[in-house]
N, C-alpha and C positions, 0 to 999 in steps of 0.2 A: 658553614655549614656544610654535612659531607656528601660528596656525591650522591648517598641513597636517600639522603632527603630530599636533594633536587630533583633526584628522579620522580618521588612521589609526589612531588609537588606539583610537576610538571603531568603526573599522568590524573592527579585530583582536575587541575584544571583544564584537559584536554574532556574529561566524563562533564563537568560542567558545563563546558562549550556546547556539549550536546545534547545535555539536558533543557538548556536557553534555544538551541533549534528547535526540538520536538516541544515547546510549549503551545504553539499554533495548533499540529497535528492531535495534542489533548483538547485543547478547547472546540477544534473544530472537529470531532469524530465524539462528543462527550452525546451530543441528542441521541447519534445514533447506536452507542453502545445500550443508552437506555431506554431507545426506543426496540431494539432486540428482546434486553430483559423481558418489557412488558408484553412484548408480542408472543414470545414465547412461553408466557405463564396462560397469555390467552389462548394461546395452541394446545395446551394439555401437560407444558413442562410445567415440573416442580421447579420452585428456585434454584434447588442445588445442581439440580439439570441443568442450568439454564448457567449459570454461574461455571459448569463444569465444559459447556460448549465451547464457552468464551474464552478459558484458560488452555482447551485442547489445541483446537480448530483453528483459533485468533485469524478469522475471517470473513470480514463484516458481512460482505456481499454474499459468502459461501451459506454463513449461519444462514441467514434471510433465506434462502433458497430450501436450505434443509429447513426451515420449521414449517413452510409452503405446504412441502412436500412429504413430512412426516405423517402418518394419521390419513395420508389417503389415500391408501390402498396400492402407492405406485412400487413399481418395483425397484428393489433394493440396488441393482445395475444402474436405472434409469436415474436415482438420486442420483450416485457414485458419478454418475457420469457429465451431469447439470454440474453440480458444483466444479468439476473436472473444467467443463466448459467456463464457468463465471471467471475459475480464477487460473486459465490459461498462462493468461499475462504473464503469470507469474512464473511460468517455467522461463520465459525470455528475461525477464528481470536476473533469476538465477543464475542464466547463461553471461550476464551481464557484470552484474558485481562480483563473479567467481574470479576473474582477472584480481580486482578490486584487494578481494581479500584471502591470495592463495597463498600469504604468507604467513597465515595466522597457522595455528594448530587444527587437527581436524576437529576436536569437542567446543572450540571456540569459532568454525564454519559452521559447521552443523545449530549451533547457537544464535548464528548471525542468520544464516536460511532462516529460523523458526522466527524469527522476530522480523524480519522479512516485511514492508508494507510498502504499497505506492510514494508516499514521503520520504520514508525510509530510501529506497532507490535513488530517486531523484537527487537527496542532497546530496548521500553519499557519493554520487556519480560527481554532483558538479563542483564536491570538494575535491575528486580524482584528479578531474580533468584542471583544474586549476592548478596541477603539480604537488598539492597535499597529500602527503601518506594517510589511507582509510586505518585507523589504526582501533584494535577492540575495543579500548576500554572508549573512547570517542565513539565508536558505533553502541555500544553498550548505554552510553551518557543518552543517545539520539533517541535507541529504541525500547529501553527497558521502561521509562515512565509511561509512553503509549500504552504499553504492553500492561503494566499495572493497571493502570485506570480504565482502562478496556473493562478488564475483570471486574473489579470495584463499582464500577459504573451500570454496566450489567445487572450485579446483585442488587443495585439502586432501581433499575428501573423496573426491576422484578417483583421486589418488594413492596414498592409506590406507583406501579405502573396503571394499577386496578383506577387511581384515584382520577387518571387523566381515561376521560368517556372517548374524545378523539386526538388523539396523536397529530395524526395529518393536521390538523386545525390550526396547530402551534407554527405550522411554518415555518420546522428549523430544517425541514430534509433540505433546503439550498443551500446550507451553509459549507458540508465537505463540497460538493460540487463546485463551491465557487472555489476551495482552496486547492481543488486538483485543477483547476481553468489556471491559476495562479502557478502553478509547477509547471504546465506544461508550457506557459508562457515564458518562465524562466529560461527554455531550451528555443526562443525564436531566434538566434543570432545562428545556431547550427545550420550547416549546407544539410538540404533537404527536407529543413522541417516546416516550411509550408505545403508542399506536396503530400509529403509523409502523413501529416495532419488532414488534411484536405479529401484525400486518398481513405485513409481510417475515417473519418466522420461519415462520408459518403456510403461508405460499405455497410458501417454497420447501422446508419439509416436505414438503407435499403433493407439488410438483413434481420432489421427489426421488423420492419414492416410485412418483411415474406414468409424470412422464417420465426421469429418469436424473438421471445426471451427467455434462455439467458444466452442464448448463441450468438446475438448480434457483437457481443463484449469479444468474442475470441475471434471473429469473422473481422470484425473491424481491424484487430491489431495486427491479424496474418497478411491482410490487402497491405498496411501500411510497410512491415518486415517487405511484404514481395517487392511491393513499389523500389523502394531502398538498395532491393537484391540487384532487379534488373534495370537499375540506373546507369548511366554511361560513369567508367572508373573516376573519369576527372570531379567527379559530384561528391566521391564519398567523402570527403571533408580529409584527407591524407594531405601532410602538410602546414593544415593548418591550425595555427596556435590558439591551446586550447583559451588565454584570455581573449581571443577575436572572436570564438567560438558562441559566447553564451555571455550576458551580463550578469555578476554577481547582484545578488538578490541580499535585502537587509535579515 
């Protein structure tokens, strides 16, 4: 077998490894993609508009906020600011993942940032901390199925959503929070995990009760970051081996 054939087989193996890791994300996000499609049509969007929003914005929380504000005579700048507040955490994700994908060509980096999601960041960070290189083909296998199914499931929700009179009565809204909770628990061996999570949670709850949604998301994230910055250097995790920081998840 030639070296080129071996390299191609290795790339294919990396891609399908990423696809396998994406399966739980696809399953967990499916109800929310369909729910968005149904709600978008219910709020006056056409099926095509709902699909285009999922394909171009590709941010579940941002899309939900958007459809709630569109058509309510809310100033455009306030809609943009609200969506920014919801997805502010992606600024932090991008800063973190940037050092892992700096070796990619610029076009690949741009695509990588576009398909970046919460699970995509967590799984990629876990791979990097174990000493493995985050390759573009692996990252694409991890992120592309989630994106494709998000758009397809939005279309299904938009077409058939009106058949469901009360989407919340199905109780499917608990799936994604549980999945995110599992991702957070995957980092529990890292230094500062407990205090950062605790402070973020408390700050988010207080902000939700006082300032309101969606600002509590960003306020909780900033509180956790600030705590990590101000704590003494010897708690920063320097010198800790990646294998000791976090348990490997299946």
